[in-house]
N, C-alpha and C positions, 0 to 999 in steps of 0.2 A: 450707818450702813456697813462701814468697814468692820466695825466690831461684830456685827451680826454675821457677816461673811466669814470672819475668822472663827467665830463660835461654831458655825455650821461645818467648817473644815475640821475643827476639833472633834465634833460629834461624829462626823463621817469616819475619821481616823479611829475613833473608839469602836465604832460598829464593825469596821473592817478587822480590827485586831480581835474583837470578840469572836467573829466568825472563824478566824484562824486558830484561836485558842480552843474553841469547841471542836474544830476539825482535828487538831493534834491530840486532844484528850480522847476523842473517839478512836483515833488510831494508836492509842496507848503511848504516844510520844509526849509524856508529861513534862519532861525537861524542856522541850522545845516550846510547849504551851506556856510554861512559866516564864521563859525568856521573852516571848512575845508580849505577855501580859505586863511584865516589868518594864520593857522598852516602851510600850504604848503609853503606860501611865507616866513614865518619865518624860516622854515627848510632849504629851498634852499638858501635864501639870508643872513640869520643871522640877519635880521632886521624885526621889527614889521611892520604891515601894516601902522600904523600911521606914522612911520618914513619914509617908502617908499613914502607915500603921500606928505611928506615934502621935498623930494629930488629935487634938481634942475636937469636940463637936463644932465649936465656933470657928476654929481655923479651917476645918474641913468644909464647912458651909461657905466660908469666905473664898475658898479655892474654887467653888462653883458659882461665884458671884462676880464675874469679870467687870460688870458695870455697877456694882453695888447691890444689885438685885439678883436673887438666886435664879439661875438658869435651870429649870427643871430637866430640860433635855440633857444638859451637861452632867447634872447630878445623877441622872439615871444611867447615862453612858459610863461614868466612872464607877457607879455602884455595880453595874453589870460585870465589869472586869473584876472588881474587888470580890464579888460573890464567887468568882471562879478560883480565887486563891484559897488554899486550904487553911491558911492562918486564921485563927479565931478573931484576931484584931481586925483583919481585913473584912471578914464577914460581918462583924459588928458595925464597922464603918459603912459597909454597903447598906445595912439596915437603916442607919442614920440618914444616909443620902436618899433612900427611897422615901422614908417618912418626910424628910424636908421637901422633896419634890411634890409629894402628895399634899402637904400642908400649904405649899406655895400657890396652889390653885391652877398651876399650869397643866399642860398636857402630860399625862403619865400613861404607861402601858395598862391595858385592860386588866392584866393579871398582877398589878402591883401589890395588892393585898396578899396574894399567894406568895409572892417573892418575899415580902416582909415576914410573913408567918414562918417561912422556911429558914429564917436567919436568927442567930442568937440575940437575946435582949442584952443591951449594954447600957450602963448609965451615961447620960449626956454629960 
């Protein structure tokens, strides 16, 4: 139960950060949006954005598997933020996470296929 509560707090933090990132991008405050994105990912994952960009598929998947099983909700939350980063490495990792969440059989957003299609293909 404690793990689930912690996971839900992480997901809530990612959702709040995403809403702030989208707000600041709409207001043309791109630097602020990027700072929020970087801080939220570091808070939730313990890794810098640069480090996340360098992760391979297996390590990225493990990052979203706090109890050894992929958390589709956490994967989607992290992917949503990575998708907002303009770096191709982040966007490729967002695609990996969306695909992993979809393959896990968990709950995914209804538009997950559209999100995947909008991102670059990168080898695992």
